[in-house]
N, C-alpha and C positions, 0 to 999 in steps of 0.2 A: 607308459609301462607299454612295451610290447605286449604280446598275444601269451605269449610263454610265462612271462613276469606275470601277467592280470593274475593267469591261471594259480595259478605256484603260491600266487597272495593271496587270492579269494581261498583258496584251500588250507593253508596256511594261519588263515585267520577264524575259519573256523573252528579246526581244531581247535586254539588257541580259545576261545570260548568257554568250549566247551571242559579244556583243561583246568581254566583258573577259576573255575566255580570254587575252592578247595578241600572238594571233598569226592576227587574222582580217583578208584582205584587204580594203581600207579601198573598193575601190569596188563588193565585194559587199556588204559591211556596210550605203553608203548608197543601195545600189539594194532591199533588205530592208525597211529603213526609209520608202523613197519607197513599195514596196508597201505598207505598212502604216498609215501616218499621212501626213495623215488620213483617217480610214477616212469609208463611206459609213454605212449606218443602222444596220450594228450587226445586224439583224434576228436573225441565227442564235445569235448567245451572250446574245442579249438573252432568247430565248426559252428555249436552255439553263438562264439563270442563273435565269428565271419558274417553270419545269417544275419545278427543283431547291426552289424557295421554297415550291412548294404543295406541292412533299412534306416539308418540313420544313427543307431545308439543313441537316442536321448537321452537314455538313465542308464550310464554304466555301471551306477551299484547293484539293480537290478541284473541287468545282463550276468555282471559277475557272480553273482548270487545262483543265477539260472546254470551257469557252467560252471561251478564248484557244485552243484546240489547234482548233478550226471555224473559230473565223474568220484563220486564220493557213492552214486547206485550204484557207477560200474566198478568200485571197487569193491564194495559190499559185495556186489556177488561173484568177484573174482574169490577171495575168501571162499565162500559157500561153493563154490564151483570145486573148489579144488581140495575139501574133506575129504574124506577116507569113505564117506561113505555116496561120493559121487565122484571125481577124478581122482583120490591121493594122493595127490601130488606132492612130490615133494620139495620142489621149488618153484617160483615167479620172479621173471623178472631177472634169470642168473642167484637171487639171494634163498633160504628157505622160506617155505608158503610160513603162513601165518599157523597154522595147526602143526607146524614142527617146529619155531620157533617157541609159542608160547603154549603148545598143544591142544588137545581138541573142544576141553570149554569153551576156553578164552577165544580159543578162532571162533564160534560159532555165537559168541554175544559180537565177538569184533563187527561182524556181519550185522547183526541186530541192528546194534548202539551207532555203526555208519549210516545205514539206511533211515533210522530216525535222526540222524544228525541232516541228512539231504533234502531230510520235510521243513527239517526246525531253519535252517540255513535259507531257504525260501522266502520263510514266514518272515525272518528276522529283516533280509535283506530287500525284499518290496513290501515291508508292512505300509509304509509310503504309499504305494500305488496299486492298493484291493484289489482292485479288478484283474490286475497281472497278476498279483497272487493269486490271487483264485487261479487262474486259468495255467496259469505254472505248476498248481499244483495239480488239478487235474490230470496235465500232461504226462508228467513224473508217473504221476500213479498210475495212467491205464500203460506206459512203458514198463514199469512194474511186474504188476499187479496180472490178472486173468480179465480176460481170457487171450489175452494175445502177448502176454507183457511175457519179463527174463521166467517170470516162478512156470507161466503156463510153459515155457520156451525149456524150461530144465523136468515139469512135470514129463515131458512127451520123452524125457527120457526112460523114464517109467513104466513107458507101457509096450505093446509087446510088436504094437502093426505104429509106425508115421511115415508123414509124408515128409519126404523132406524139405522144403521149401517151406509147409505149412511151421515144422520145426527149427527153421535156420531163421524166416519171419522175425517169431518169436525169443526165439534165444536169443540173438543177435542184434535184426533188422527193428527190435521194437524200439531200443534205444538211439537206437541213431535218428530216426522218427523223432523221438521227445528232443533229440538234440539241437538238430536243423527249427521244428516247431515252438522249441525253447525261446533259441536265438530270435523268432520269427514276432514273440508274442511278449517277450522282454523288452525290444522298440516299441512294442504299440504297433504291429504289421499285425497281415494276413496269414495265419499258417499255412491255407492251406494251396496255395502256389509251391510249397517248400517243401510237402510234405513226399513227393513223387523221389526227389533227390534221394532222401533221407531213406525211402524204404530199397534203392538201389544200392547205395552205398553200406549200406545193412547187412543185405544179400550179396552183393562183393566182397564185403569184409569175412561172411564166413568160409566164401567159399572157399576165399586167400584163407585161413582158417585151415581145412581141411589141407587142401591143397600143401602147404606148410607142414600139420603133421605126418606127410608121408614121406616127402623128400627133405625137409630139414633135418637136424641135425638140435638135439636140446643144448648144445654149448650157444647154437646158433640164436633160439630161441629162449633158451634161459627157461625152460618148464621140460617136462616132459615131452617126447613123441611119441608117434605109434598108438596113442590113449584109444583112437576112437575105435581101432578094430581090437585091441584086446577086450574093449568094455563094449562091444558089437551094438556102438551108434551108428549113426547115420552119418554116410561121407560123401560129400558130393565124388570126392575120386570113384570111391567104393562104388556107386551108383551109375556113373556117369563114365569112368576111364579118365586116365590122367591128363591124355589130350582134351579131351571136350572140356574137363572141367576145367583148362587155361582159358579156354576158348569162351565157356560163359565166363571166367571173371573176365578178360576182357572185353567184351560184348558188355558187360552188366555197365564197368567202371564206364565206357560210353555214354551208353546210356543212361545216368548219374552227371556226367557233365553236362550232356544236352536235355536235362532234365530243370538245371538251372533254371529260373525267369530270367528275364530280360532286366537289370539293373548297372548300377555303378558298379559295382563288386563283381560282378560274374567274371573277368581274367583271373580275379584273386582266387576265387574259389574253383576255378579251372584249374590253375596252377596249384593250390590245396592238393586239391582229387591228382594229380600226376605222380605228382610225390609221393602220396601218401600211395598211390598203387606201384612204383620202385618200391616201395619201404616194403611192402609187404612181399612181391615177388618179386625180388630184384632176379638181372641178369642170371647168376648164378644160379638159383633156382630153375631156372629154364634150362640151363644147361641140363641141371644133374637127372630133370625130369627127361630130357630130351635120348 
């Protein structure tokens, strides 16, 4: 199987295990599937698999579990991010958001259930490698909780004064760092040389999201736009200006590529980063910005 097939199969397996216990509430089960499928670019699990491959990937079962857990956690964060108390987004990936389709109460529970499922997926998939399992669980916890994970990033939106880079590193960068770290750990490698790659990519991704919120259309993104301005949230375009934000994005992409440690998989990783950069900020957006 290629990377995309591995990711989709691992996610399907994780949800199937949860659903086949015979007592799943049907609306919750449907909402969880709605949140996970069809997916977006799956860039975080793709990075996890790519870095595991660059480290030898001796145990694909552990890698698949780590990649699926990262994506489940990302999906959970989107469900909560779309809630009326935060973005109040009616759509996600071109479809009704979970709270739009299933109601706010089910949406809250869906996000919670996906978070728990992420940890369960690692515990099951890496049970035969207890040292790696513990390392992966800790990595996922740090990428999600306080003081530097997704929860902290969301909490910064509730503060009157926010440092843009601190906010972006928590809300977006933390899970990218977890993805690259988990890829190395799943393969039994050293995660430290990969952390800079995750940090640069995470910040680049958030800057791109800020730019897209300003210059893209809701149809192109599959979700509402201009939300940062409406909600008074930190935004790179607002603080730096559009031209400087575009330059910042290009600089971060270049730094991410340069941060890849020397390994057999480096060319493939650089190609992945270039393709993702073009997907995030295509020439159409550049022209619209100009």
